[in-house]
C-alpha positions as CSV (number, residue, x, y, z in Angstrom):
1,M,-40.8,4.4,-12.6
2,D,-41.5,8.3,-12.5
3,W,-41.2,8.0,-8.4
4,S,-43.0,11.3,-7.8
5,A,-45.7,9.7,-9.0
6,A,-45.7,6.7,-8.1
7,S,-48.6,6.0,-5.3
8,Q,-47.1,4.7,-1.3
9,V,-47.6,1.1,-2.4
10,A,-45.6,1.3,-6.1
11,R,-43.4,3.3,-3.8
12,D,-42.4,0.2,-1.4
13,A,-43.2,-2.4,-3.4
14,A,-39.7,-1.2,-5.8
15,Y,-36.9,-1.7,-2.4
16,D,-39.5,-4.9,-1.0
17,N,-36.6,-7.7,-2.2
18,L,-38.0,-9.8,-0.1
19,N,-42.1,-9.6,-1.3
20,A,-39.1,-9.7,-5.2
21,V,-37.7,-12.8,-4.3
22,P,-40.1,-15.6,-4.6
23,D,-38.0,-17.9,-2.9
24,A,-36.2,-15.0,-0.6
25,A,-36.8,-17.1,2.5
26,A,-35.5,-20.2,1.8
27,H,-32.3,-18.6,0.7
28,V,-31.9,-16.7,4.2
29,A,-32.8,-20.2,6.1
30,E,-30.0,-21.9,3.0
31,R,-27.7,-19.2,4.7
32,N,-27.9,-19.7,7.5
33,A,-27.6,-23.1,7.7
34,A,-24.1,-23.0,6.8
35,S,-22.5,-20.5,8.1
36,P,-21.8,-22.3,11.4
37,H,-20.3,-25.1,9.9
38,F,-17.7,-21.7,9.3
39,P,-16.3,-20.6,12.2
40,P,-14.1,-17.9,12.4
41,P,-10.4,-18.5,14.2
42,E,-10.5,-15.0,15.2
43,P,-14.1,-13.8,16.6
44,N,-15.5,-11.1,17.8
45,I,-12.7,-8.7,17.3
46,R,-14.0,-5.6,19.3
47,F,-13.6,-1.9,17.4
48,G,-17.1,-0.6,19.8
49,E,-18.7,-0.8,22.7
50,T,-21.4,-2.7,21.4
51,E,-21.6,-6.0,20.9
52,R,-22.6,-6.2,16.8
53,E,-19.4,-3.4,17.1
54,A,-16.9,-6.2,16.1
55,W,-15.5,-7.9,13.1
56,D,-14.6,-12.4,12.7
57,I,-11.5,-12.4,10.1
58,F,-10.4,-15.2,8.3
59,P,-7.1,-14.4,8.8
60,A,-4.5,-16.1,5.2
61,R,-2.1,-18.5,5.7
62,D,0.6,-15.4,4.2
63,P,0.4,-12.2,6.7
64,A,1.1,-10.1,3.2
65,A,-2.0,-11.9,1.5
66,P,-5.4,-9.7,1.0
67,M,-8.2,-9.5,3.5
68,L,-11.2,-8.9,2.3
69,A,-13.6,-6.9,5.1
70,F,-17.2,-7.7,3.9
71,I,-20.3,-5.9,5.8
72,H,-23.3,-7.7,5.5
73,G,-27.1,-5.9,4.1
74,G,-30.1,-6.2,4.8
75,Y,-31.3,-1.8,4.6
76,W,-29.3,-1.1,7.8
77,Q,-31.6,-2.7,9.9
78,R,-31.4,-7.1,9.3
79,N,-29.5,-9.4,9.5
80,R,-25.5,-10.5,11.8
81,R,-22.0,-11.3,11.0
82,Q,-22.3,-14.1,11.5
83,D,-24.9,-15.1,8.9
84,F,-23.0,-14.4,6.1
85,W,-20.2,-16.4,7.7
86,Y,-19.4,-19.4,4.3
87,L,-18.7,-16.4,2.3
88,S,-15.3,-17.3,3.8
89,E,-15.5,-19.7,1.2
90,G,-14.6,-17.4,-1.6
91,A,-11.5,-15.6,-0.4
92,A,-10.1,-18.9,0.5
93,A,-10.8,-20.6,-2.7
94,M,-8.2,-17.2,-3.2
95,G,-5.8,-17.6,-0.9
96,W,-6.9,-14.2,1.0
97,G,-7.9,-14.0,4.1
98,F,-11.5,-12.6,4.6
99,A,-13.0,-10.6,7.4
100,L,-16.8,-9.9,8.7
101,C,-18.4,-6.0,9.3
102,G,-20.6,-6.0,12.0
103,Y,-22.6,-2.6,12.7
104,T,-25.3,-1.5,15.4
105,L,-29.0,-1.7,13.3
106,A,-31.8,1.3,12.8
107,P,-33.6,1.6,15.1
108,E,-31.2,2.2,17.3
109,A,-28.8,3.4,15.4
110,S,-29.1,6.7,12.9
111,M,-27.9,6.2,9.2
112,T,-24.7,9.0,10.8
113,R,-23.6,6.5,13.3
114,I,-24.0,3.7,10.8
115,V,-21.8,4.9,8.4
116,Y,-19.3,6.1,12.2
117,Q,-19.4,2.4,12.5
118,I,-17.9,0.6,9.4
119,H,-14.9,3.6,9.1
120,A,-14.2,2.7,13.0
121,A,-14.4,-1.0,12.0
122,L,-11.5,-0.2,8.9
123,D,-9.7,1.6,12.2
124,V,-8.5,-1.5,14.0
125,L,-8.8,-3.9,10.4
126,A,-5.2,-1.8,9.3
127,S,-4.1,-2.2,12.6
128,R,-4.3,-5.9,11.6
129,T,-3.8,-6.2,8.5
130,A,-0.4,-6.4,6.8
131,G,-2.0,-7.1,2.8
132,P,-4.3,-4.7,1.1
133,I,-8.1,-4.0,2.2
134,L,-10.7,-5.1,-0.3
135,L,-14.1,-3.6,0.8
136,S,-17.4,-5.5,-0.5
137,G,-20.6,-5.6,1.3
138,W,-24.1,-6.3,0.2
139,S,-26.7,-4.3,-0.2
140,A,-27.1,-2.3,2.4
141,G,-23.7,-3.2,2.8
142,G,-23.0,-2.3,-1.2
143,H,-24.4,1.4,0.3
144,L,-21.9,1.2,3.2
145,T,-18.8,-0.3,0.9
146,A,-19.1,3.1,-1.4
147,M,-19.0,5.5,1.8
148,G,-16.3,3.2,3.7
149,A,-13.9,3.1,0.5
150,E,-12.8,6.6,1.7
151,H,-10.9,5.5,4.5
152,P,-7.7,5.8,3.6
153,A,-6.7,2.1,4.6
154,V,-9.1,1.1,1.9
155,T,-7.1,0.0,-1.5
156,A,-10.5,-1.7,-3.5
157,A,-14.1,-1.5,-3.6
158,L,-16.7,-4.1,-4.3
159,A,-20.7,-2.8,-3.9
160,I,-22.6,-5.2,-4.4
161,S,-26.6,-4.7,-5.3
162,G,-25.8,-1.4,-2.7
163,I,-28.2,1.5,-2.6
164,Y,-26.2,4.8,-3.2
165,E,-28.6,8.5,-3.3
166,L,-30.2,8.3,0.0
167,G,-33.9,9.9,-1.1
168,P,-36.1,7.5,-2.3
169,I,-35.3,5.2,0.5
170,R,-36.3,8.2,2.7
171,D,-39.9,7.9,0.4
172,T,-41.1,4.3,1.3
173,Y,-41.5,2.0,4.3
174,L,-37.3,1.6,4.8
175,N,-37.5,5.2,6.3
176,A,-40.0,3.8,9.2
177,A,-36.6,2.8,11.3
178,L,-33.8,5.0,9.8
179,K,-35.8,8.4,10.1
180,L,-33.5,10.0,7.3
181,T,-32.9,12.9,8.4
182,D,-32.2,16.4,5.6
183,D,-28.0,15.8,6.3
184,E,-28.2,12.6,6.1
185,I,-29.0,12.1,2.5
186,E,-27.3,15.0,1.6
187,G,-24.1,13.1,3.4
188,C,-24.7,9.9,3.3
189,S,-25.8,9.5,-0.4
190,P,-22.9,8.0,-1.9
191,I,-24.1,9.3,-5.3
192,R,-24.0,13.1,-4.0
193,R,-19.9,12.8,-2.1
194,P,-17.2,13.8,-4.2
195,V,-15.7,9.8,-6.2
196,V,-13.7,8.4,-4.4
197,Q,-11.0,8.0,-7.4
198,K,-10.0,4.0,-5.5
199,P,-10.8,1.2,-8.4
200,M,-14.7,0.5,-7.5
201,A,-16.7,-2.0,-9.1
202,I,-20.4,-1.6,-9.4
203,A,-22.5,-4.7,-9.0
204,Y,-25.1,-5.7,-9.5
205,G,-28.1,-8.9,-10.0
206,S,-29.7,-9.1,-13.8
207,A,-32.8,-9.8,-12.3
208,E,-33.3,-7.8,-9.4
209,L,-35.8,-4.7,-8.9
210,P,-35.0,-2.1,-11.6
211,E,-34.7,0.3,-8.9
212,L,-32.0,-1.4,-7.7
213,C,-30.5,-1.9,-11.0
214,R,-30.1,2.3,-11.8
215,Q,-28.9,3.0,-8.4
216,S,-26.2,1.0,-9.7
217,R,-25.8,2.2,-13.5
218,D,-26.3,5.6,-11.9
219,F,-23.6,5.7,-9.3
220,H,-21.0,3.6,-11.7
221,A,-22.0,6.6,-14.9
222,M,-21.3,9.0,-12.4
223,R,-18.4,7.5,-11.1
224,A,-17.4,7.5,-14.8
225,A,-18.1,10.2,-15.5
226,A,-15.4,11.5,-13.0
227,H,-12.9,8.8,-14.5
228,A,-13.3,7.0,-11.5
229,P,-11.0,3.7,-12.4
230,G,-13.3,0.4,-12.2
231,P,-16.0,-2.2,-14.4
232,L,-20.2,-2.2,-14.3
233,I,-20.7,-5.2,-13.9
234,P,-24.4,-7.0,-13.7
235,V,-24.1,-10.1,-13.5
236,A,-26.6,-12.4,-15.2
237,A,-29.3,-14.7,-14.4
238,A,-28.9,-13.7,-10.8
239,D,-31.1,-11.5,-8.2
240,H,-31.1,-10.2,-5.4
241,F,-30.7,-13.1,-3.2
242,T,-28.5,-15.2,-5.5
243,V,-25.9,-12.4,-6.5
244,I,-23.3,-12.8,-3.5
245,E,-23.0,-17.0,-4.3
246,T,-20.7,-15.3,-7.2
247,L,-18.8,-14.6,-4.3
248,R,-18.7,-17.1,-2.4
249,R,-17.7,-19.8,-5.5
250,P,-14.6,-20.2,-7.0
251,G,-14.1,-19.3,-9.4
252,G,-17.9,-17.1,-10.0
253,A,-18.4,-14.3,-11.3
254,L,-17.8,-11.2,-8.1
255,L,-14.7,-13.2,-6.7
256,R,-13.3,-13.1,-10.0
257,A,-14.5,-9.2,-10.1
258,A,-12.2,-8.8,-6.8
259,A,-9.6,-10.4,-7.7
260,E,-9.2,-8.1,-10.4
261,L,-9.1,-5.3,-8.7
262,L,-6.5,-6.2,-6.5
263,R,-3.8,-6.1,-9.7
């Protein structure tokens, strides 16, 4: 896609996952219906002043087991950590702990503030976790995973269907809430930051929007050129909503990838 020549309609469509996936609403409804069946034993572990600035934690039986810490998506302006409790099923099958991170949404919080909250969240999680922390996230959470991987407590990262260059986002409907500044595009785009030399898998669904696929491929290529460890994982036939099912399902592609990152 020639971004410079694209119309506003084309730019908006390039990042509109809800309209790109015909049964997106059904996937969201199924996720939201499933999650209340997996309530966290340790809910609402605060790291900030607001209700959203909290972890919901599913401890492992072994305190030294890995902790899979997950950041939800929604283009930084939708969803809640509680909507993703159902993903704890995969971590439990591996004998790991699982933690879901909330954050303040745009427009109430700027991108700078959201990234700050992720690092504050990891400070608190690290103080409660003896085992290695594997940070993961989907969509906007994939972006925040790449930013959070810089935190010293993070052992490895699995970024799923993320946004790693924010420049195009400012040219779309998403910026009405985000109001990205030049400084934020420079400082909060993972692809523009120093390469994190930790294992990081970059995953996306092969049936996702071309711009989402490109973002993942470009970010992985940048890391690979700097000899940073971690694979590029196109999940066969997965769209933006089905791709994270492979993190929930025992034996799923992304759950296996997470295990490999911890070897």
